[in-house]
C-alpha positions, 0 to 999 in steps of 0.5 A, spaced: 590 273 384 597 275 385 602 270 388 608 272 392 613 268 395 617 271 401 622 267 405 628 268 410 633 263 407 640 263 409 642 256 406 637 256 401 633 251 403 627 255 406 627 259 399 627 252 395 620 250 399 617 256 398 618 257 391 616 250 389 609 251 393 608 258 390 610 255 383 605 250 383 600 255 385 601 259 379 608 259 375 608 267 374 609 268 382 614 274 385 620 272 389 622 277 395 628 274 399 628 278 405 635 274 408 639 280 407 638 285 412 638 291 407 631 288 404 628 288 411 629 295 412 623 295 407 615 295 408 611 291 404 603 292 403 598 287 400 591 288 397 585 283 397 588 281 390 594 278 393 596 271 396 603 271 399 607 264 401 612 266 406 617 261 409 622 262 415 626 257 419 625 254 425 629 257 431 628 253 438 621 251 436 619 258 434 619 264 429 627 267 429 626 273 434 630 277 429 625 277 424 619 279 429 620 287 427 620 286 420 614 281 420 610 286 423 612 291 417 608 286 412 601 288 412 595 286 408 588 288 407 584 282 407 590 279 403 591 271 403 597 268 406 600 261 407 605 261 412 611 255 412 616 254 417 622 249 416 625 245 421 632 241 422 628 234 423 627 235 431 620 239 431 617 245 429 613 246 436 609 253 436 613 256 430 607 255 425 602 257 429 606 263 431 607 265 424 600 264 422 598 269 428 603 274 426 600 275 419 593 274 421 594 280 426 597 284 420 591 283 416 592 277 412 587 270 412 591 264 412 588 259 408 593 254 409 600 252 412 605 247 412 611 245 416 617 242 412 624 239 413 631 241 411 638 239 413 639 242 420 643 249 420 648 246 425 649 239 422 652 236 415 648 229 417 642 231 421 636 231 415 642 231 410 640 233 403 633 235 405 629 238 402 630 232 397 625 229 392 620 227 396 619 233 400 619 237 394 614 233 391 610 234 397 611 241 397 609 241 389 602 237 391 601 242 397 601 248 392 596 244 387 591 243 393 592 251 395 590 252 387 584 248 387 582 251 394 583 258 390 579 256 384 573 253 388 572 258 393 571 265 394 570 266 402 576 263 406 576 261 413 583 261 417 586 254 417 587 251 424 594 249 425 598 245 430 601 249 436 599 252 442 596 258 445 599 262 448 606 260 445 610 256 449 617 259 451 623 257 446 626 250 446 632 250 451 638 245 450 640 241 456 646 237 458 645 230 460 645 233 467 639 237 465 643 244 465 641 249 460 646 250 455 646 257 453 649 258 446 646 265 444 653 268 444 657 263 441 660 266 434 664 262 429 671 263 428 676 263 422 682 259 421 686 265 418 691 261 414 685 258 410 682 265 409 683 268 403 678 274 404 674 272 398 668 276 402 663 270 401 661 269 408 660 277 409 656 277 404 652 271 406 651 273 413 643 275 414 645 279 420 651 283 416 655 281 422 661 279 419 666 284 417 668 285 409 675 288 411 677 282 416 672 276 416 675 274 422 671 279 426 664 278 428 662 285 429 654 283 431 650 278 433 650 271 430 644 267 429 647 260 428 645 259 421 651 257 419 651 260 412 658 262 413 661 256 415 657 252 410 658 257 404 666 258 405 670 255 399 676 254 403 673 251 410 676 257 414 669 258 418 668 253 424 665 253 431 669 250 437 664 252 443 663 246 447 656 247 449 654 248 442 658 242 439 655 238 445 648 240 443 649 239 435 652 232 437 646 230 441 641 233 436 644 228 431 644 222 436 637 223 438 633 225 432 635 220 426 628 218 424 625 221 418 621 227 420 615 228 415 612 235 412 605 236 415 600 241 411 594 244 413 589 246 408 
């Protein structure tokens, strides 16, 4: 069985989890990181001899909608898959069952699935430093369970995972009065006095939205992955939208408990 790890991972956490799982199945695995937009221009086809471990971050309880067109270009032919979603300690809602459904509609059979936790994209304290050693140990054990399943069975059925069908709406943050906080158009700003035009933020942006010539210019959509902010070596990138900052603070206050990975096999 050929093993391929696939991921969308602006901050590297989803990639870390997916590769840990794939390596535990078979050390000789291939990696396709589709974080950057040029990679998502390609189509990928897999055969009955292939298994893909594919991971995406959870956005508002769902698969990021900016990935839907690309995910439909990943085709299987009686191929096996392990859908994995990674969330920032709140909840993965229907993201896992959504990813599983997308893949199975494209010719795959999901023989296992998992939801793991990583530091929230918005925050420096929510699920800080996760995935940690415990998370990666669980990912490693998950991979071993998948390997055992591959070695002991020749006929596979679609695994059941948590989630609702039909898929529920995207999670909508609200203020304390119950009013919807719309952060869709929020974009990062730049402290020009700190920016040295190194280009790290432009190269890290998964949407290709940051101008390489003028990093303070956001010429496309922002999905709030915060890779530009977290990877900026001078601290020049920041968010100051009141609704965004309120939502970030509410998440940090409400979800202090340690959410644990959930696996289905």
